[in-house]
N, CA, C, O and the ligand as a Tripos MOL2 file, in Angstrom:
@<TRIPOS>MOLECULE
protein
  281   279    71     0     0
PROTEIN
NO_CHARGES

@<TRIPOS>ATOM
      1 N           0.9740  -61.4940  -32.0930 N.3       1 MET1
      2 CA         -0.2800  -62.0850  -31.5960 C.3       1 MET1
      3 C          -0.0830  -63.5420  -31.1860 C.2       1 MET1
      4 O          -0.6780  -64.0140  -30.2170 O.2       1 MET1
      5 N           0.7550  -64.2390  -31.9340 N.am      2 ALA2
      6 CA          0.9950  -65.6580  -31.6250 C.3       2 ALA2
      7 C           1.5930  -65.8300  -30.2330 C.2       2 ALA2
      8 O           1.2370  -66.7590  -29.5070 O.2       2 ALA2
      9 N           2.5200  -64.9150  -29.8590 N.am      3 THR3
     10 CA          3.1540  -65.0420  -28.5420 C.3       3 THR3
     11 C           2.1420  -64.8720  -27.4230 C.2       3 THR3
     12 O           2.2560  -65.5030  -26.3720 O.2       3 THR3
     13 N           1.1550  -64.0230  -27.6500 N.am      4 LYS4
     14 CA          0.1380  -63.8050  -26.6220 C.3       4 LYS4
     15 C          -0.6580  -65.1010  -26.3810 C.2       4 LYS4
     16 O          -0.9620  -65.4570  -25.2430 O.2       4 LYS4
     17 N          -0.9740  -65.7710  -27.4480 N.am      5 VAL5
     18 CA         -1.7210  -67.0300  -27.3340 C.3       5 VAL5
     19 C          -0.9060  -68.0500  -26.5430 C.2       5 VAL5
     20 O          -1.4250  -68.7310  -25.6590 O.2       5 VAL5
     21 N           0.3970  -68.1430  -26.8830 N.am      6 VAL6
     22 CA          1.2650  -69.1030  -26.1940 C.3       6 VAL6
     23 C           1.3080  -68.8130  -24.6980 C.2       6 VAL6
     24 O           1.2000  -69.7290  -23.8830 O.2       6 VAL6
     25 N           1.4660  -67.5320  -24.3330 N.am      7 LYS7
     26 CA          1.5030  -67.1640  -22.9130 C.3       7 LYS7
     27 C           0.2130  -67.5520  -22.2010 C.2       7 LYS7
     28 O           0.2320  -68.0260  -21.0650 O.2       7 LYS7
     29 N          -0.9010  -67.3460  -22.8860 N.am      8 ASN8
     30 CA         -2.1880  -67.6750  -22.2710 C.3       8 ASN8
     31 C          -2.3350  -69.1660  -22.0060 C.2       8 ASN8
     32 O          -3.0610  -69.5820  -21.1040 O.2       8 ASN8
     33 N          -1.6340  -69.9610  -22.8060 N.am      9 VAL9
     34 CA         -1.6940  -71.4120  -22.6050 C.3       9 VAL9
     35 C          -0.7010  -71.8390  -21.5230 C.2       9 VAL9
     36 O          -1.0060  -72.6910  -20.6890 O.2       9 VAL9
     37 N           0.4920  -71.2340  -21.5480 N.am     10 ILE10
     38 CA          1.5460  -71.6510  -20.6070 C.3      10 ILE10
     39 C           1.2140  -71.2580  -19.1680 C.2      10 ILE10
     40 O           1.4180  -72.0580  -18.2550 O.2      10 ILE10
     41 N           0.7130  -70.0560  -18.9500 N.am     11 ALA11
     42 CA          0.4630  -69.5880  -17.5830 C.3      11 ALA11
     43 C          -0.3990  -70.5530  -16.7580 C.2      11 ALA11
     44 O          -0.0190  -70.8760  -15.6330 O.2      11 ALA11
     45 N          -1.5430  -71.0250  -17.2720 N.am     12 PRO12
     46 CA         -2.3400  -71.9610  -16.4680 C.3      12 PRO12
     47 C          -1.6140  -73.2790  -16.1790 C.2      12 PRO12
     48 O          -1.8150  -73.8770  -15.1220 O.2      12 PRO12
     49 N          -0.7780  -73.7310  -17.1070 N.am     13 ILE13
     50 CA         -0.0200  -74.9690  -16.8820 C.3      13 ILE13
     51 C           0.9860  -74.7530  -15.7580 C.2      13 ILE13
     52 O           1.1550  -75.6090  -14.8900 O.2      13 ILE13
     53 N           1.6640  -73.5800  -15.7830 N.am     14 GLN14
     54 CA          2.6140  -73.2770  -14.7170 C.3      14 GLN14
     55 C           1.9150  -73.1660  -13.3700 C.2      14 GLN14
     56 O           2.4160  -73.6590  -12.3600 O.2      14 GLN14
     57 N           0.7570  -72.5190  -13.3590 N.am     15 MET15
     58 CA         -0.0080  -72.3870  -12.1160 C.3      15 MET15
     59 C          -0.3920  -73.7660  -11.6010 C.2      15 MET15
     60 O          -0.3290  -74.0350  -10.4010 O.2      15 MET15
     61 N          -0.7890  -74.6340  -12.5200 N.am     16 TRP16
     62 CA         -1.2010  -75.9800  -12.1390 C.3      16 TRP16
     63 C          -0.0130  -76.7560  -11.5690 C.2      16 TRP16
     64 O          -0.1380  -77.4280  -10.5450 O.2      16 TRP16
     65 N           1.1420  -76.6590  -12.2400 N.am     17 LEU17
     66 CA          2.3430  -77.3620  -11.7560 C.3      17 LEU17
     67 C           2.7280  -76.8770  -10.3650 C.2      17 LEU17
     68 O           3.0130  -77.6830   -9.4790 O.2      17 LEU17
     69 N           2.7370  -75.5660  -10.1740 N.am     18 MET18
     70 CA          3.0950  -75.0200   -8.8630 C.3      18 MET18
     71 C           2.0690  -75.4440   -7.8130 C.2      18 MET18
     72 O           2.4140  -75.6780   -6.6540 O.2      18 MET18
     73 N           0.8140  -75.5390   -8.2280 N.am     19 GLY19
     74 CA         -0.2380  -76.0110   -7.3260 C.3      19 GLY19
     75 C           0.0060  -77.4450   -6.8720 C.2      19 GLY19
     76 O          -0.4040  -77.8470   -5.7830 O.2      19 GLY19
     77 N           0.6830  -78.2110   -7.7310 N.am     20 GLN20
     78 CA          1.0320  -79.5940   -7.3940 C.3      20 GLN20
     79 C           2.3670  -79.6770   -6.6540 C.2      20 GLN20
     80 O           2.8160  -80.7680   -6.3020 O.2      20 GLN20
     81 N           3.0110  -78.5100   -6.4150 N.am     21 GLY21
     82 CA          4.3170  -78.4880   -5.7610 C.3      21 GLY21
     83 C           5.4260  -78.9430   -6.6810 C.2      21 GLY21
     84 O           6.4180  -79.5140   -6.2310 O.2      21 GLY21
     85 N           5.2630  -78.6910   -7.9750 N.am     22 LYS22
     86 CA          6.2710  -79.1150   -8.9390 C.3      22 LYS22
     87 C           6.8840  -77.9180   -9.6530 C.2      22 LYS22
     88 O           6.2420  -76.8850   -9.8440 O.2      22 LYS22
     89 N           8.1510  -78.0870  -10.0440 N.am     23 CYS23
     90 CA          8.8570  -77.0380  -10.7670 C.3      23 CYS23
     91 C           8.2260  -76.8490  -12.1450 C.2      23 CYS23
     92 O           7.9200  -77.8260  -12.8280 O.2      23 CYS23
     93 N           8.0290  -75.5900  -12.5530 N.am     24 VAL24
     94 CA          7.4080  -75.3290  -13.8560 C.3      24 VAL24
     95 C           8.3860  -75.6040  -15.0000 C.2      24 VAL24
     96 O           7.9780  -75.7630  -16.1510 O.2      24 VAL24
     97 N           9.6920  -75.6580  -14.6690 N.am     25 GLY25
     98 CA         10.6830  -75.8600  -15.7160 C.3      25 GLY25
     99 C          10.9790  -77.3270  -15.9650 C.2      25 GLY25
    100 O          11.0220  -77.7680  -17.1130 O.2      25 GLY25
    101 N          11.1840  -78.0900  -14.8880 N.am     26 CYS26
    102 CA         11.6080  -79.4800  -15.0530 C.3      26 CYS26
    103 C          10.6260  -80.4760  -14.4590 C.2      26 CYS26
    104 O          10.7950  -81.6840  -14.6250 O.2      26 CYS26
    105 N           9.5960  -79.9840  -13.7650 N.am     27 GLY27
    106 CA          8.5630  -80.8790  -13.2430 C.3      27 GLY27
    107 C           8.9670  -81.6550  -11.9990 C.2      27 GLY27
    108 O           8.2450  -82.5530  -11.5640 O.2      27 GLY27
    109 N          10.1400  -81.3100  -11.4120 N.am     28 LYS28
    110 CA         10.5840  -82.0230  -10.2090 C.3      28 LYS28
    111 C           9.7660  -81.6000   -8.9950 C.2      28 LYS28
    112 O           9.2110  -80.5030   -8.9400 O.2      28 LYS28
    113 N           9.7120  -82.5010   -8.0340 N.am     29 ASP29
    114 CA          9.0000  -82.2550   -6.7940 C.3      29 ASP29
    115 C           9.7590  -81.2030   -5.9690 C.2      29 ASP29
    116 O          10.8920  -81.4420   -5.5500 O.2      29 ASP29
    117 N           9.1350  -80.0470   -5.7380 N.am     30 LEU30
    118 CA          9.8390  -78.9630   -5.0370 C.3      30 LEU30
    119 C          10.1160  -79.2890   -3.5740 C.2      30 LEU30
    120 O          11.0120  -78.6970   -2.9730 O.2      30 LEU30
    121 N           9.3740  -80.2090   -2.9970 N.am     31 THR31
    122 CA          9.6300  -80.5720   -1.5970 C.3      31 THR31
    123 C          10.9700  -81.2850   -1.4520 C.2      31 THR31
    124 O          11.5050  -81.3740   -0.3470 O.2      31 THR31
    125 N          11.5130  -81.7900   -2.5490 N.am     32 LYS32
    126 CA         12.7870  -82.5060   -2.4990 C.3      32 LYS32
    127 C          13.9680  -81.6380   -2.9160 C.2      32 LYS32
    128 O          15.0950  -82.1230   -3.0130 O.2      32 LYS32
    129 N          13.7100  -80.3450   -3.1640 N.am     33 GLN33
    130 CA         14.7810  -79.4570   -3.6040 C.3      33 GLN33
    131 C          15.3650  -78.6860   -2.4290 C.2      33 GLN33
    132 O          14.8460  -78.7390   -1.3140 O.2      33 GLN33
    133 N          16.4600  -77.9640   -2.6960 N.am     34 LYS34
    134 CA         17.1640  -77.2300   -1.6470 C.3      34 LYS34
    135 C          16.2680  -76.1460   -1.0380 C.2      34 LYS34
    136 O          15.6910  -75.3240   -1.7500 O.2      34 LYS34
    137 N          16.1670  -76.1650    0.2740 N.am     35 LYS35
    138 CA         15.2640  -75.2710    0.9820 C.3      35 LYS35
    139 C          16.0580  -74.3840    1.9280 C.2      35 LYS35
    140 O          16.9480  -74.8580    2.6340 O.2      35 LYS35
    141 N          15.7340  -73.0890    1.9400 N.am     36 GLU36
    142 CA         16.4150  -72.1550    2.8580 C.3      36 GLU36
    143 C          15.3820  -71.2960    3.5470 C.2      36 GLU36
    144 O          14.2710  -71.1090    3.0490 O.2      36 GLU36
    145 N          15.7670  -70.7680    4.7140 N.am     37 GLU37
    146 CA         14.9380  -69.7710    5.3780 C.3      37 GLU37
    147 C          14.8760  -68.5390    4.4840 C.2      37 GLU37
    148 O          15.8970  -68.1400    3.9240 O.2      37 GLU37
    149 N          13.7170  -67.9340    4.3380 N.am     38 HIS38
    150 CA         13.6160  -66.7250    3.5320 C.3      38 HIS38
    151 C          13.2630  -65.5710    4.4630 C.2      38 HIS38
    152 O          14.1400  -64.7960    4.8450 O.2      38 HIS38
    153 N          12.0280  -65.4520    4.8200 N.am     39 LYS39
    154 CA         11.6200  -64.5380    5.8780 C.3      39 LYS39
    155 C          10.4840  -65.2170    6.6130 C.2      39 LYS39
    156 O          10.0540  -66.3020    6.2190 O.2      39 LYS39
    157 N           9.9950  -64.6070    7.6600 N.am     40 LYS40
    158 CA          9.0160  -65.2710    8.5020 C.3      40 LYS40
    159 C           7.8230  -65.8010    7.6840 C.2      40 LYS40
    160 O           7.1410  -65.0510    6.9850 O.2      40 LYS40
    161 N           7.6050  -67.0970    7.7960 N.am     41 GLY41
    162 CA          6.4740  -67.7030    7.1070 C.3      41 GLY41
    163 C           6.7550  -68.0960    5.6650 C.2      41 GLY41
    164 O           5.8750  -68.6040    4.9700 O.2      41 GLY41
    165 N           7.9930  -67.8570    5.2150 N.am     42 PHE42
    166 CA          8.3230  -68.1750    3.8240 C.3      42 PHE42
    167 C           9.6320  -68.9500    3.7380 C.2      42 PHE42
    168 O          10.5550  -68.7400    4.5260 O.2      42 PHE42
    169 N           9.6860  -69.8370    2.7780 N.am     43 GLU43
    170 CA         10.9240  -70.5640    2.5180 C.3      43 GLU43
    171 C          11.3120  -70.3530    1.0720 C.2      43 GLU43
    172 O          10.4610  -70.2310    0.1900 O.2      43 GLU43
    173 N          12.6230  -70.3110    0.8440 N.am     44 LYS44
    174 CA         13.1230  -70.1690   -0.5190 C.3      44 LYS44
    175 C          13.5420  -71.5470   -0.9960 C.2      44 LYS44
    176 O          14.3360  -72.2220   -0.3420 O.2      44 LYS44
    177 N          13.0160  -71.9580   -2.1230 N.am     45 ILE45
    178 CA         13.3310  -73.2720   -2.6880 C.3      45 ILE45
    179 C          14.1280  -73.0500   -3.9740 C.2      45 ILE45
    180 O          13.6830  -72.3450   -4.8790 O.2      45 ILE45
    181 N          15.2900  -73.6530   -4.0380 N.am     46 THR46
    182 CA         16.0760  -73.5700   -5.2660 C.3      46 THR46
    183 C          16.0680  -74.9360   -5.9280 C.2      46 THR46
    184 O          16.5940  -75.9090   -5.3880 O.2      46 THR46
    185 N          15.4670  -74.9920   -7.0950 N.am     47 CYS47
    186 CA         15.3680  -76.2490   -7.8240 C.3      47 CYS47
    187 C          16.7180  -76.5960   -8.4470 C.2      47 CYS47
    188 O          17.5620  -75.7230   -8.6490 O.2      47 CYS47
    189 N          16.9100  -77.8710   -8.7460 N.am     48 SER48
    190 CA         18.1780  -78.2910   -9.3700 C.3      48 SER48
    191 C          18.3620  -77.6780  -10.7580 C.2      48 SER48
    192 O          19.4770  -77.6630  -11.2800 O.2      48 SER48
    193 N          17.2740  -77.1670  -11.3680 N.am     49 CYS49
    194 CA         17.4000  -76.4890  -12.6620 C.3      49 CYS49
    195 C          17.6090  -74.9770  -12.4790 C.2      49 CYS49
    196 O          17.5520  -74.2170  -13.4450 O.2      49 CYS49
    197 N          17.8540  -74.5480  -11.2250 N.am     50 ARG50
    198 CA         18.2190  -73.1780  -10.8490 C.3      50 ARG50
    199 C          17.0340  -72.2180  -10.8290 C.2      50 ARG50
    200 O          17.2280  -71.0180  -10.6390 O.2      50 ARG50
    201 N          15.8360  -72.7050  -11.0180 N.am     51 ARG51
    202 CA         14.6790  -71.8260  -10.8310 C.3      51 ARG51
    203 C          14.4570  -71.6800   -9.3220 C.2      51 ARG51
    204 O          14.6510  -72.6230   -8.5540 O.2      51 ARG51
    205 N          14.0470  -70.4800   -8.9220 N.am     52 VAL52
    206 CA         13.8740  -70.2160   -7.4950 C.3      52 VAL52
    207 C          12.3960  -69.9290   -7.2040 C.2      52 VAL52
    208 O          11.7220  -69.1980   -7.9310 O.2      52 VAL52
    209 N          11.9290  -70.5300   -6.1210 N.am     53 TYR53
    210 CA         10.5280  -70.3800   -5.7200 C.3      53 TYR53
    211 C          10.4530  -69.9060   -4.2820 C.2      53 TYR53
    212 O          11.3710  -70.1110   -3.4890 O.2      53 TYR53
    213 N           9.3400  -69.2670   -3.9680 N.am     54 ILE54
    214 CA          9.0630  -68.8990   -2.5810 C.3      54 ILE54
    215 C           7.8590  -69.7230   -2.1320 C.2      54 ILE54
    216 O           6.8090  -69.7320   -2.7730 O.2      54 ILE54
    217 N           8.0480  -70.4150   -1.0080 N.am     55 TYR55
    218 CA          6.9730  -71.2320   -0.4580 C.3      55 TYR55
    219 C           6.3390  -70.4980    0.7210 C.2      55 TYR55
    220 O           7.0230  -70.1230    1.6740 O.2      55 TYR55
    221 N           5.0490  -70.3030    0.6460 N.am     56 ASP56
    222 CA          4.2900  -69.6740    1.7180 C.3      56 ASP56
    223 C           3.8100  -70.7780    2.6480 C.2      56 ASP56
    224 O           2.9310  -71.5650    2.2950 O.2      56 ASP56
    225 N           4.4030  -70.8290    3.8590 N.am     57 THR57
    226 CA          4.0900  -71.9510    4.7530 C.3      57 THR57
    227 C           2.6730  -71.8650    5.3260 C.2      57 THR57
    228 O           2.1160  -72.8790    5.7440 O.2      57 THR57
    229 N           2.0920  -70.6720    5.3500 N.am     58 ALA58
    230 CA          0.7220  -70.5300    5.8390 C.3      58 ALA58
    231 C          -0.2880  -70.9740    4.7720 C.2      58 ALA58
    232 O          -1.2180  -71.7300    5.0540 O.2      58 ALA58
    233 N          -0.0850  -70.4910    3.5500 N.am     59 LYS59
    234 CA         -1.0020  -70.8500    2.4530 C.3      59 LYS59
    235 C          -0.6490  -72.2010    1.8400 C.2      59 LYS59
    236 O          -1.4370  -72.7770    1.0890 O.2      59 LYS59
    237 N           0.5700  -72.7130    2.1720 N.am     60 LYS60
    238 CA          1.0760  -73.9420    1.5730 C.3      60 LYS60
    239 C           1.0570  -73.8610    0.0410 C.2      60 LYS60
    240 O           0.6050  -74.7740   -0.6500 O.2      60 LYS60
    241 N           1.5660  -72.7340   -0.4560 N.am     61 SER61
    242 CA          1.5830  -72.5680   -1.9000 C.3      61 SER61
    243 C           2.9260  -72.0130   -2.3620 C.2      61 SER61
    244 O           3.6270  -71.3270   -1.6190 O.2      61 SER61
    245 N           3.2630  -72.3290   -3.6050 N.am     62 TYR62
    246 CA          4.5150  -71.8810   -4.1920 C.3      62 TYR62
    247 C           4.2420  -70.7610   -5.1790 C.2      62 TYR62
    248 O           3.1760  -70.6890   -5.7910 O.2      62 TYR62
    249 N           5.2360  -69.8840   -5.3200 N.am     63 ARG63
    250 CA          5.2140  -68.9240   -6.4100 C.3      63 ARG63
    251 C           6.6540  -68.7350   -6.8680 C.2      63 ARG63
    252 O           7.5900  -69.0590   -6.1370 O.2      63 ARG63
    253 N           6.8290  -68.2130   -8.0690 N.am     64 ARG64
    254 CA          8.1750  -67.9350   -8.5460 C.3      64 ARG64
    255 C           8.7650  -66.7820   -7.7400 C.2      64 ARG64
    256 O           8.0630  -65.8200   -7.4280 O.2      64 ARG64
    257 N          10.0390  -66.8710   -7.4050 N.am     65 ALA65
    258 CA         10.6980  -65.7890   -6.6910 C.3      65 ALA65
    259 C          10.9070  -64.6030   -7.6210 C.2      65 ALA65
    260 O          11.1410  -64.7660   -8.8180 O.2      65 ALA65
    261 N          10.8180  -63.4060   -7.0500 N.am     66 LEU66
    262 CA         11.1260  -62.2090   -7.8220 C.3      66 LEU66
    263 C          12.6380  -62.0800   -7.9320 C.2      66 LEU66
    264 O          13.3720  -62.6560   -7.1290 O.2      66 LEU66
    265 N          13.1070  -61.3240   -8.9260 N.am     67 LEU67
    266 CA         14.5540  -61.1460   -9.1130 C.3      67 LEU67
    267 C          15.2150  -60.6140   -7.8400 C.2      67 LEU67
    268 O          16.3370  -61.0070   -7.5190 O.2      67 LEU67
    269 N          14.5430  -59.7380   -7.1240 N.am     68 SER68
    270 CA         15.0920  -59.1420   -5.9040 C.3      68 SER68
    271 C          15.2130  -60.1550   -4.7810 C.2      68 SER68
    272 O          15.9320  -59.9120   -3.8120 O.2      68 SER68
    273 N          14.5260  -61.2890   -4.8880 N.am     69 GLU69
    274 CA         14.5380  -62.2950   -3.8220 C.3      69 GLU69
    275 C          15.5470  -63.4020   -4.0740 C.2      69 GLU69
    276 O          15.8480  -64.1930   -3.1800 O.2      69 GLU69
    277 N          16.0670  -63.4560   -5.2920 N.am     70 VAL70
    278 CA         16.9520  -64.5660   -5.6570 C.3      70 VAL70
    279 C          18.3430  -64.3710   -5.0430 C.2      70 VAL70
    280 O          19.2270  -65.2050   -5.2390 O.2      70 VAL70
    281 ZN         13.2800  -77.3130  -11.8390 Zn       71 ZN71
@<TRIPOS>BOND
     1     1     2 1
     2     2     3 1
     3     3     4 2
     4     3     5 am
     5     5     6 1
     6     6     7 1
     7     7     8 2
     8     7     9 am
     9     9    10 1
    10    10    11 1
    11    11    12 2
    12    11    13 am
    13    13    14 1
    14    14    15 1
    15    15    16 2
    16    15    17 am
    17    17    18 1
    18    18    19 1
    19    19    20 2
    20    19    21 am
    21    21    22 1
    22    22    23 1
    23    23    24 2
    24    23    25 am
    25    25    26 1
    26    26    27 1
    27    27    28 2
    28    27    29 am
    29    29    30 1
    30    30    31 1
    31    31    32 2
    32    31    33 am
    33    33    34 1
    34    34    35 1
    35    35    36 2
    36    35    37 am
    37    37    38 1
    38    38    39 1
    39    39    40 2
    40    39    41 am
    41    41    42 1
    42    42    43 1
    43    43    44 2
    44    43    45 am
    45    45    46 1
    46    46    47 1
    47    47    48 2
    48    47    49 am
    49    49    50 1
    50    50    51 1
    51    51    52 2
    52    51    53 am
    53    53    54 1
    54    54    55 1
    55    55    56 2
    56    55    57 am
    57    57    58 1
    58    58    59 1
    59    59    60 2
    60    59    61 am
    61    61    62 1
    62    62    63 1
    63    63    64 2
    64    63    65 am
    65    65    66 1
    66    66    67 1
    67    67    68 2
    68    67    69 am
    69    69    70 1
    70    70    71 1
    71    71    72 2
    72    71    73 am
    73    73    74 1
    74    74    75 1
    75    75    76 2
    76    75    77 am
    77    77    78 1
    78    78    79 1
    79    79    80 2
    80    79    81 am
    81    81    82 1
    82    82    83 1
    83    83    84 2
    84    83    85 am
    85    85    86 1
    86    86    87 1
    87    87    88 2
    88    87    89 am
    89    89    90 1
    90    90    91 1
    91    91    92 2
    92    91    93 am
    93    93    94 1
    94    94    95 1
    95    95    96 2
    96    95    97 am
    97    97    98 1
    98    98    99 1
    99    99   100 2
   100    99   101 am
   101   101   102 1
   102   102   103 1
   103   103   104 2
   104   103   105 am
   105   105   106 1
   106   106   107 1
   107   107   108 2
   108   107   109 am
   109   109   110 1
   110   110   111 1
   111   111   112 2
   112   111   113 am
   113   113   114 1
   114   114   115 1
   115   115   116 2
   116   115   117 am
   117   117   118 1
   118   118   119 1
   119   119   120 2
   120   119   121 am
   121   121   122 1
   122   122   123 1
   123   123   124 2
   124   123   125 am
   125   125   126 1
   126   126   127 1
   127   127   128 2
   128   127   129 am
   129   129   130 1
   130   130   131 1
   131   131   132 2
   132   131   133 am
   133   133   134 1
   134   134   135 1
   135   135   136 2
   136   135   137 am
   137   137   138 1
   138   138   139 1
   139   139   140 2
   140   139   141 am
   141   141   142 1
   142   142   143 1
   143   143   144 2
   144   143   145 am
   145   145   146 1
   146   146   147 1
   147   147   148 2
   148   147   149 am
   149   149   150 1
   150   150   151 1
   151   151   152 2
   152   151   153 am
   153   153   154 1
   154   154   155 1
   155   155   156 2
   156   155   157 am
   157   157   158 1
   158   158   159 1
   159   159   160 2
   160   159   161 am
   161   161   162 1
   162   162   163 1
   163   163   164 2
   164   163   165 am
   165   165   166 1
   166   166   167 1
   167   167   168 2
   168   167   169 am
   169   169   170 1
   170   170   171 1
   171   171   172 2
   172   171   173 am
   173   173   174 1
   174   174   175 1
   175   175   176 2
   176   175   177 am
   177   177   178 1
   178   178   179 1
   179   179   180 2
   180   179   181 am
   181   181   182 1
   182   182   183 1
   183   183   184 2
   184   183   185 am
   185   185   186 1
   186   186   187 1
   187   187   188 2
   188   187   189 am
   189   189   190 1
   190   190   191 1
   191   191   192 2
   192   191   193 am
   193   193   194 1
   194   194   195 1
   195   195   196 2
   196   195   197 am
   197   197   198 1
   198   198   199 1
   199   199   200 2
   200   199   201 am
   201   201   202 1
   202   202   203 1
   203   203   204 2
   204   203   205 am
   205   205   206 1
   206   206   207 1
   207   207   208 2
   208   207   209 am
   209   209   210 1
   210   210   211 1
   211   211   212 2
   212   211   213 am
   213   213   214 1
   214   214   215 1
   215   215   216 2
   216   215   217 am
   217   217   218 1
   218   218   219 1
   219   219   220 2
   220   219   221 am
   221   221   222 1
   222   222   223 1
   223   223   224 2
   224   223   225 am
   225   225   226 1
   226   226   227 1
   227   227   228 2
   228   227   229 am
   229   229   230 1
   230   230   231 1
   231   231   232 2
   232   231   233 am
   233   233   234 1
   234   234   235 1
   235   235   236 2
   236   235   237 am
   237   237   238 1
   238   238   239 1
   239   239   240 2
   240   239   241 am
   241   241   242 1
   242   242   243 1
   243   243   244 2
   244   243   245 am
   245   245   246 1
   246   246   247 1
   247   247   248 2
   248   247   249 am
   249   249   250 1
   250   250   251 1
   251   251   252 2
   252   251   253 am
   253   253   254 1
   254   254   255 1
   255   255   256 2
   256   255   257 am
   257   257   258 1
   258   258   259 1
   259   259   260 2
   260   259   261 am
   261   261   262 1
   262   262   263 1
   263   263   264 2
   264   263   265 am
   265   265   266 1
   266   266   267 1
   267   267   268 2
   268   267   269 am
   269   269   270 1
   270   270   271 1
   271   271   272 2
   272   271   273 am
   273   273   274 1
   274   274   275 1
   275   275   276 2
   276   275   277 am
   277   277   278 1
   278   278   279 1
   279   279   280 2
@<TRIPOS>SUBSTRUCTURE
     1 MET1         2 RESIDUE 1 A MET
     2 ALA2         6 RESIDUE 1 A ALA
     3 THR3        10 RESIDUE 1 A THR
     4 LYS4        14 RESIDUE 1 A LYS
     5 VAL5        18 RESIDUE 1 A VAL
     6 VAL6        22 RESIDUE 1 A VAL
     7 LYS7        26 RESIDUE 1 A LYS
     8 ASN8        30 RESIDUE 1 A ASN
     9 VAL9        34 RESIDUE 1 A VAL
    10 ILE10       38 RESIDUE 1 A ILE
    11 ALA11       42 RESIDUE 1 A ALA
    12 PRO12       46 RESIDUE 1 A PRO
    13 ILE13       50 RESIDUE 1 A ILE
    14 GLN14       54 RESIDUE 1 A GLN
    15 MET15       58 RESIDUE 1 A MET
    16 TRP16       62 RESIDUE 1 A TRP
    17 LEU17       66 RESIDUE 1 A LEU
    18 MET18       70 RESIDUE 1 A MET
    19 GLY19       74 RESIDUE 1 A GLY
    20 GLN20       78 RESIDUE 1 A GLN
    21 GLY21       82 RESIDUE 1 A GLY
    22 LYS22       86 RESIDUE 1 A LYS
    23 CYS23       90 RESIDUE 1 A CYS
    24 VAL24       94 RESIDUE 1 A VAL
    25 GLY25       98 RESIDUE 1 A GLY
    26 CYS26      102 RESIDUE 1 A CYS
    27 GLY27      106 RESIDUE 1 A GLY
    28 LYS28      110 RESIDUE 1 A LYS
    29 ASP29      114 RESIDUE 1 A ASP
    30 LEU30      118 RESIDUE 1 A LEU
    31 THR31      122 RESIDUE 1 A THR
    32 LYS32      126 RESIDUE 1 A LYS
    33 GLN33      130 RESIDUE 1 A GLN
    34 LYS34      134 RESIDUE 1 A LYS
    35 LYS35      138 RESIDUE 1 A LYS
    36 GLU36      142 RESIDUE 1 A GLU
    37 GLU37      146 RESIDUE 1 A GLU
    38 HIS38      150 RESIDUE 1 A HIS
    39 LYS39      154 RESIDUE 1 A LYS
    40 LYS40      158 RESIDUE 1 A LYS
    41 GLY41      162 RESIDUE 1 A GLY
    42 PHE42      166 RESIDUE 1 A PHE
    43 GLU43      170 RESIDUE 1 A GLU
    44 LYS44      174 RESIDUE 1 A LYS
    45 ILE45      178 RESIDUE 1 A ILE
    46 THR46      182 RESIDUE 1 A THR
    47 CYS47      186 RESIDUE 1 A CYS
    48 SER48      190 RESIDUE 1 A SER
    49 CYS49      194 RESIDUE 1 A CYS
    50 ARG50      198 RESIDUE 1 A ARG
    51 ARG51      202 RESIDUE 1 A ARG
    52 VAL52      206 RESIDUE 1 A VAL
    53 TYR53      210 RESIDUE 1 A TYR
    54 ILE54      214 RESIDUE 1 A ILE
    55 TYR55      218 RESIDUE 1 A TYR
    56 ASP56      222 RESIDUE 1 A ASP
    57 THR57      226 RESIDUE 1 A THR
    58 ALA58      230 RESIDUE 1 A ALA
    59 LYS59      234 RESIDUE 1 A LYS
    60 LYS60      238 RESIDUE 1 A LYS
    61 SER61      242 RESIDUE 1 A SER
    62 TYR62      246 RESIDUE 1 A TYR
    63 ARG63      250 RESIDUE 1 A ARG
    64 ARG64      254 RESIDUE 1 A ARG
    65 ALA65      258 RESIDUE 1 A ALA
    66 LEU66      262 RESIDUE 1 A LEU
    67 LEU67      266 RESIDUE 1 A LEU
    68 SER68      270 RESIDUE 1 A SER
    69 GLU69      274 RESIDUE 1 A GLU
    70 VAL70      278 RESIDUE 1 A VAL
    71 ZN71       281 GROUP 0 **** ****
């Protein structure tokens, strides 16, 4: 039960960090990290802490990359 509570607290913080364009792991500015073409309308961002994000250029929002996208 304790782990469920922790997840409920962490998820909104991660969403908030990504909303600010920051890495959820190290808090670095994702606009300054390594950027690659992903597919049309999306960019793959690899943070210096090795977390991978997908940037939606239309929505201007970040999300964590799925394992299949890394
Ligand atoms: Zn990071």
